[in-house]
C-alpha positions in Angstrom: 17.1 -14.3 -2.8 18.4 -10.9 -4.0 16.8 -7.6 -3.1 14.7 -7.4 -6.3 13.3 -10.9 -5.9 12.5 -10.2 -2.2 10.6 -7.0 -3.0 8.7 -8.6 -5.9 7.4 -11.3 -3.5 6.8 -8.9 -0.7 3.1 -8.2 0.1 4.0 -4.5 0.1 4.6 -4.7 -3.7 1.5 -6.7 -4.6 0.0 -5.4 -7.8 2.6 -2.6 -8.0 3.9 -1.8 -11.5 6.8 -4.1 -12.3 8.9 -1.2 -13.6 8.4 0.7 -10.3 9.4 -2.4 -8.3 12.6 -2.7 -10.4 13.4 1.0 -9.8 12.9 0.7 -6.1 15.0 -2.5 -6.0 17.8 -0.8 -7.8 18.0 1.9 -5.1 17.3 -0.4 -2.1 20.0 -1.4 0.4 20.2 -4.4 2.7 21.4 -4.2 6.3 21.9 -7.0 8.9 21.8 -6.5 12.6 22.6 -8.8 15.5 20.3 -9.4 18.4 20.0 -6.3 20.6 21.3 -3.9 18.0 19.2 -0.8 17.2 17.7 -0.3 13.8 16.9 3.2 15.0 16.4 4.9 18.4 13.4 6.8 19.7 13.6 10.4 18.6 15.7 9.8 15.5 14.6 10.9 12.1 13.3 8.4 9.5 15.7 8.0 6.6 14.2 5.1 4.7 11.2 2.8 4.5 12.4 -0.5 5.9 10.9 -3.9 5.2 11.9 -6.9 7.3 13.6 -9.5 5.1 14.4 -12.1 7.8 14.3 -12.3 11.6 12.1 -10.4 14.0 12.2 -6.8 15.1 10.6 -5.4 18.2 9.4 -1.9 18.6 10.1 -0.5 22.1 8.7 2.6 23.6 10.7 4.3 26.4 8.9 4.5 29.7 9.5 6.4 33.0 12.1 5.1 35.5 14.3 3.5 32.8 11.8 0.8 31.8 10.4 0.3 28.4 7.3 -1.2 26.8 7.4 -3.6 23.8 4.8 -2.3 21.3 5.0 -5.1 18.9 7.0 -7.8 17.1 7.4 -7.8 13.3 8.6 -10.5 11.0 9.5 -11.1 7.4 7.6 -8.9 4.9 6.6 -6.3 7.5 7.3 -2.6 6.8 8.7 -0.6 9.7 8.3 3.0 10.7 6.1 3.9 7.8 3.9 6.4 9.6 6.9 8.4 10.9 8.4 8.3 7.5 5.3 9.5 5.7 4.6 12.3 8.3 8.2 13.3 8.5 8.4 13.1 12.3 10.9 11.5 14.7 10.3 7.9 15.6 8.3 7.6 18.8 9.7 4.1 19.4 13.0 2.3 19.0 13.4 -0.7 16.7 15.6 -3.5 18.1 16.7 -6.8 16.5 14.9 -9.5 18.5 16.5 -12.6 16.9 20.1 -13.7 16.5 20.2 -11.8 13.2 17.8 -9.5 11.4 18.1 -8.3 7.8 16.0 -5.4 6.5 15.7 -3.9 3.1 15.7 -0.1 3.0 14.3 2.3 0.4 15.4 5.9 0.8 12.7 8.2 2.1 12.6 10.4 -1.0 12.3 7.3 -3.3 9.6 5.8 -1.2 7.5 8.9 -0.9 7.8 9.5 -4.7 6.7 5.9 -5.4 3.7 6.3 -3.0 2.6 9.4 -4.7 2.6 7.7 -8.1 1.3 4.2 -7.5 -2.1 3.7 -5.9 -1.4 -0.1 -5.3 1.7 0.7 -3.3 -0.2 3.3 -1.2 -3.1 0.9 -0.6 -0.7 -1.9 0.4 1.0 0.4 2.9 -2.4 1.5 4.2 -3.4 -2.1 4.8 -0.5 -2.5 7.2 -2.4 -0.2 9.5 -4.9 -3.0 9.9 -2.1 -5.2 11.2 -1.0 -2.4 13.6 -4.6 -2.2 14.9 -4.8 -5.9 15.3 -1.6 -5.8 17.4 -3.1 -3.2 19.6 -6.2 -5.3 20.1 -4.0 -8.3 20.9 -2.2 -6.2 23.6 -5.6 -5.1 25.1 -6.6 -8.8 25.1 -3.4 -9.8 26.9 -3.6 -7.0 29.6 -7.3 -7.6 30.2 -7.1 -11.3 30.5 -7.2 -11.3 34.3 -4.5 -13.0 36.5 -0.8 -12.9 35.5 -1.1 -16.6 34.5 -4.0 -15.8 32.2 -2.2 -12.8 30.7 0.9 -14.9 30.0 -1.1 -17.7 28.5 -2.9 -15.2 26.3 0.4 -13.7 25.2 1.8 -17.1 24.2 -1.4 -17.9 22.2 -1.3 -14.5 20.5 2.4 -15.1 19.6 1.5 -18.6 18.3 -1.2 -17.1 16.1 1.3 -14.6 14.6 4.5 -16.6 14.3 3.8 -20.2 15.4 4.4 -23.6 13.7 2.8 -27.0 14.4 4.8 -30.2 14.5 3.8 -33.8 13.9 4.4 -34.8 17.5 1.5 -32.5 18.6 3.6 -29.7 19.9 3.6 -26.1 18.7 6.6 -23.8 18.3 6.9 -20.1 18.8 10.3 -19.0 17.3 10.4 -15.8 19.3 13.2 -15.5 21.8 11.9 -13.4 24.8 13.6 -13.0 28.1 11.7 -13.4 31.4 12.0 -9.6 31.8 10.5 -9.1 28.3 7.6 -11.5 29.2 7.1 -9.6 32.4 7.0 -6.2 30.5 4.6 -7.6 27.9 2.0 -8.7 30.5 2.7 -5.9 33.0 4.0 -7.9 35.9 7.2 -8.3 37.9 10.2 -10.2 36.7 9.9 -12.5 39.7 6.3 -13.4 39.0 7.0 -14.1 35.4 9.8 -16.5 36.4 7.5 -18.2 38.9 4.7 -18.8 36.4 6.8 -20.0 33.5 8.9 -22.2 35.8 5.7 -23.8 37.1 4.6 -24.4 33.5 7.9 -25.9 32.6 7.8 -28.4 35.6 4.2 -29.3 34.6 5.3 -30.0 31.0 3.0 -27.3 29.6 5.7 -25.1 28.0 9.4 -25.4 27.5 11.7 -22.5 26.7 15.1 -22.2 25.1 17.3 -19.4 23.6 15.3 -19.4 20.4 11.8 -19.4 21.7 9.0 -21.5 23.2 7.6 -25.0 22.6 3.9 -25.4 23.6 3.2 -28.9 24.8 -0.4 -28.4 26.0 -2.2 -25.9 23.9 -5.6 -26.8 25.3 -4.5 -26.1 28.9 -3.1 -22.7 27.8 -6.4 -21.9 26.1 -8.3 -22.8 29.3 -5.9 -20.7 31.4 -6.3 -17.7 29.1 -10.1 -18.1 29.1 -10.2 -18.8 25.3 -11.8 -22.2 25.7 -14.1 -24.0 28.2 -12.4 -25.3 31.3 -11.3 -28.9 31.3 -12.6 -31.1 34.1 -10.3 -33.1 36.4 -7.1 -32.3 38.1 -5.4 -30.2 35.3 -5.5 -27.0 37.2 -2.1 -25.3 37.2 -3.2 -21.9 38.6 -0.5 -19.8 40.2 -1.7 -17.3 42.8 0.1 -14.4 41.2 -1.5 -11.0 40.6 
């Protein structure tokens, strides 16, 4: 799919004047990053409106003592850094490729701002992305307020499944989001060691399996119970880990 075709199908361009889409596409550029590469660093100036074409991007906020906090994960069709771009301020977060490769489509800031001033549909579409950002904030609150570490990790996996997951005929569900144990720990505000202990326990129990490309959920019901999102199941299915 070429850049024009991608932009035409992007939710960001829904109901936008075709001539404007063609003009933006003619000036757009595509860039591909490998996992771990920065699309931008915190404090840098926004140069373009970026839209994820393929792969996943994580936004990371620097934190004291050399640690960082993952603010969100964004997949195909998601615009990136739009608020900083519109306000003309430095990025408060860094953007990092979270999958083996990430391709983004970039529209130079001047072109993007001019288009936003002249097309109400484009402005409304970009405004609607704020709802997605707010939903991600609510999800983060849900995760961190879920209770024990195990409940927080279960809630995180279920939230990732809702955002990115696929279901298979064998009854399993797949989350194609590669996260390290440290990233899992950071997302649920726990230690690296505790995250390893909980996930290892789940793997031995056949609840979850992990690989370099993400997670497979084998027992969605039990994860829902653990997170508190469904009634507890009777019997000997408890897999609680005393980790707080």
